[in-house]
C-alpha positions in Angstrom: 135.7 -51.7 179.3 137.7 -53.9 180.4 138.2 -55.6 184.5 139.7 -58.8 186.0 141.5 -59.2 189.4 145.2 -59.5 190.2 144.5 -62.9 192.0 143.5 -64.4 189.2 146.3 -63.6 186.5 148.8 -65.3 186.5 152.7 -65.0 187.0 155.2 -65.8 184.9 159.1 -65.6 185.3 160.0 -62.0 184.8 162.4 -62.7 181.6 164.4 -60.1 182.0 168.7 -61.2 181.8 170.4 -61.1 185.0 167.2 -60.9 186.7 166.9 -63.4 189.8 164.2 -65.0 191.7 161.6 -62.5 189.6 157.9 -63.0 189.1 155.2 -60.8 186.6 151.7 -60.6 186.3 150.3 -58.1 183.2 147.7 -56.1 184.9 147.0 -54.4 181.7 148.1 -54.9 178.1 147.5 -54.2 174.3 144.3 -58.0 174.5 142.9 -56.3 177.3 142.6 -52.6 175.5 145.9 -50.7 177.4 146.1 -48.2 174.4 149.4 -46.4 174.8 150.8 -47.6 178.5 150.6 -51.4 180.0 150.7 -51.7 183.4 152.7 -55.4 185.3 152.6 -56.6 188.9 156.2 -57.3 189.7 157.8 -60.0 192.2 160.9 -59.2 193.4 161.0 -62.1 196.0 163.8 -62.7 199.0 167.1 -62.4 198.0 166.1 -61.9 193.9 167.0 -58.6 191.9 166.2 -57.4 188.3 169.8 -56.2 186.4 171.3 -52.7 186.9 170.2 -51.5 182.5 168.1 -48.0 180.5 165.7 -48.4 177.7 164.6 -45.5 175.7 161.9 -44.6 177.5 160.1 -44.1 180.9 157.8 -46.3 183.1 156.7 -44.8 186.6 156.1 -47.0 189.9 154.5 -47.7 192.6 155.3 -49.9 195.1 152.6 -51.8 197.1 154.2 -53.9 199.8 157.4 -55.1 201.0 161.0 -53.3 201.0 163.8 -52.5 198.7 165.8 -50.4 197.0 166.3 -49.3 194.1 170.0 -49.4 192.1 169.9 -45.5 189.6 173.4 -44.8 188.7 176.4 -45.4 192.0 173.1 -44.6 194.4 171.3 -47.1 197.1 168.1 -45.2 197.1 165.6 -47.7 200.5 161.9 -48.5 199.3 158.8 -49.2 200.8 155.8 -49.5 200.2 153.5 -46.1 199.5 157.0 -44.5 197.6 156.5 -43.4 194.1 158.6 -43.9 191.4 159.3 -42.1 187.9 162.3 -44.0 186.3 163.0 -41.8 183.4 163.8 -41.9 180.1 167.4 -43.7 179.6 167.9 -43.3 183.7 170.3 -46.1 184.4 167.7 -48.5 187.2 167.6 -51.3 188.7 166.1 -53.0 191.7 167.1 -55.9 194.4 164.4 -57.5 197.7 165.9 -56.5 201.4 164.0 -58.1 204.5 161.8 -61.7 205.2 158.9 -60.6 202.6 158.5 -59.8 198.3 159.0 -56.9 197.2 156.3 -55.8 195.6 155.3 -52.9 192.9 153.5 -52.0 190.1 154.8 -50.5 187.2 153.0 -48.9 183.7 155.2 -48.7 180.6 154.9 -47.9 177.0 153.1 -50.4 174.3 
C-alpha cells in the first residue's frame, strides 16, 4: 500500500521541449508501487503552455482547476474544472493556460 498527500510532494519544472511555465508533481510512479501506470499533476502557470506533441500511448486527463485550451490538431477546445479527456495514441495535442489562475490537471500515463 502506498499513501501520500499532494501537498507534501515537490513540484519540478516540466522538462518537455517547448513547454513554458509548466510544473509537474509525480503522485504515483514505479517506485511508489505503480505497476502499469503513473499519475501526475500538471500545473500550467499564467501564460504557460506545453508543446504540441504526440506519443505512442494514450493517457487520461482530469481537469481539477483553472481554465485552459486543448490544442488538438487544428482545433482549439476550451477546458475547465471537471472536464475529463482521453488523448489517443498518436493524437497530436498540447495545452495552454487561460484566465488568471493556473490551469491544473491530473494525467494517467503508462510506465
